[in-house]
C-alpha positions in Angstrom: -0.1 -0.1 0.1 2.8 2.5 0.8 4.3 1.8 -2.7 1.1 2.7 -4.1 0.6 5.9 -2.3 4.4 6.6 -3.1 3.3 6.0 -7.1 0.4 8.7 -6.7 2.5 11.0 -5.0 5.3 10.6 -7.6 2.8 10.9 -10.2 1.1 13.9 -8.8 4.3 15.7 -8.5 5.5 14.7 -12.0 2.5 16.4 -13.4 3.1 20.2 -11.6 6.2 22.3 -12.8 8.4 19.8 -10.9 10.6 17.7 -13.1 10.3 14.3 -11.7 10.0 11.1 -14.1 7.0 9.3 -13.3 7.2 6.7 -15.8 10.4 5.4 -13.9 8.2 5.3 -10.6 5.6 3.3 -12.4 8.6 1.2 -13.9 9.8 0.6 -10.7 6.4 -0.2 -8.9 5.8 -2.8 -12.1 9.4 -4.4 -11.5 8.4 -5.1 -7.8 4.8 -6.2 -8.2 3.9 -7.2 -11.9 0.6 -8.9 -10.9 -0.8 -5.3 -10.2 -0.4 -4.0 -13.7 -3.7 -2.4 -13.9 -4.0 -0.8 -10.4 -0.9 0.7 -10.8 -1.3 2.4 -14.3 -4.7 3.3 -12.4 -3.2 4.8 -9.5 -0.5 6.7 -11.5 -3.1 8.1 -14.4 -5.0 9.0 -11.2 -2.3 11.3 -9.9 -0.5 12.3 -12.9 -4.3 13.5 -13.9 -4.9 15.3 -10.5 -1.5 16.9 -10.8 -2.3 18.4 -14.4 -5.7 19.4 -13.2 -3.9 21.5 -10.5 -2.0 23.4 -13.3 -4.9 23.9 -15.2 -6.6 25.3 -11.7 -3.3 27.4 -11.3 -3.6 28.6 -14.9 -7.2 30.0 -14.6 -5.9 32.0 -11.3 -3.3 33.8 -13.3 -4.7 37.3 -14.2 -5.8 38.1 -18.0 -3.6 40.3 -19.8 -1.9 40.0 -23.5 0.3 37.1 -23.7 1.7 35.2 -26.4 2.8 31.4 -26.4 3.0 28.2 -28.4 0.5 26.7 -25.9 -2.3 29.3 -26.2 -1.8 29.2 -30.2 -2.5 25.4 -29.7 -5.2 25.3 -27.5 -6.7 28.3 -29.6 -6.7 25.9 -32.6 -7.3 22.6 -31.2 -9.4 23.4 -28.1 -9.7 20.9 -25.0 -8.3 17.9 -27.5 -5.1 19.4 -27.5 -4.9 18.7 -23.7 -4.3 14.9 -24.4 -0.8 15.9 -25.1 -0.2 17.6 -21.4 1.5 14.8 -20.5 4.7 15.8 -22.8 7.5 17.1 -20.6 7.7 20.6 -20.5 5.5 21.3 -23.1 2.5 19.6 -21.3 2.7 21.9 -18.1 2.0 24.9 -20.3 -1.0 23.3 -22.2 -2.5 22.4 -18.9 -1.9 26.0 -17.6 -2.6 27.8 -20.8 -6.1 25.5 -20.8 -7.1 26.8 -17.4 -6.5 30.3 -18.3 -8.3 30.1 -21.5 -11.0 28.8 -19.4 -11.4 25.6 -21.6 -14.3 23.5 -20.4 -12.5 21.6 -17.1 -14.4 18.6 -17.7 -13.4 18.2 -21.3 -9.8 19.2 -20.5 -10.1 16.4 -17.5 -11.4 13.7 -19.9 -8.4 14.7 -22.8 -5.8 14.5 -20.1 -6.8 11.5 -18.4 -6.9 9.8 -21.7 -3.3 11.1 -22.5 -1.9 10.0 -19.5 -3.6 6.7 -19.6 -2.2 5.9 -22.8 1.5 7.0 -21.8 1.1 4.7 -18.7 -0.2 2.0 -20.3 2.5 1.7 -22.8 5.3 2.1 -20.1 3.4 -0.8 -18.4 3.6 -2.7 -21.5 7.5 -2.2 -21.6 7.9 -3.0 -18.0 
């Protein structure tokens, strides 16, 4: 149980502005507990999605003024589906924050973020 809590926390923190490789935490967990692959993927996805939505919320709190960024251009063009890629290193944090700043529908952002993160963790689990 402690290992799952650690996996959740590592996944949560990795989705914020702290550079922490949550894939490594999942991989390590799966090496120790391969029989719990589905549970581990679910916990990592939940933690990482919660962290991404925390970044989204922080973006909502940033005052509006004229800002130019690639993340804003991408979200203006593609909307919530662009948050599927919010798991990407560096660019993902910007996408999540920009989605919040632009007031992208939070439920749609949550769904696309979770789908992207789940897809990534399924690949990691398959490689473990």
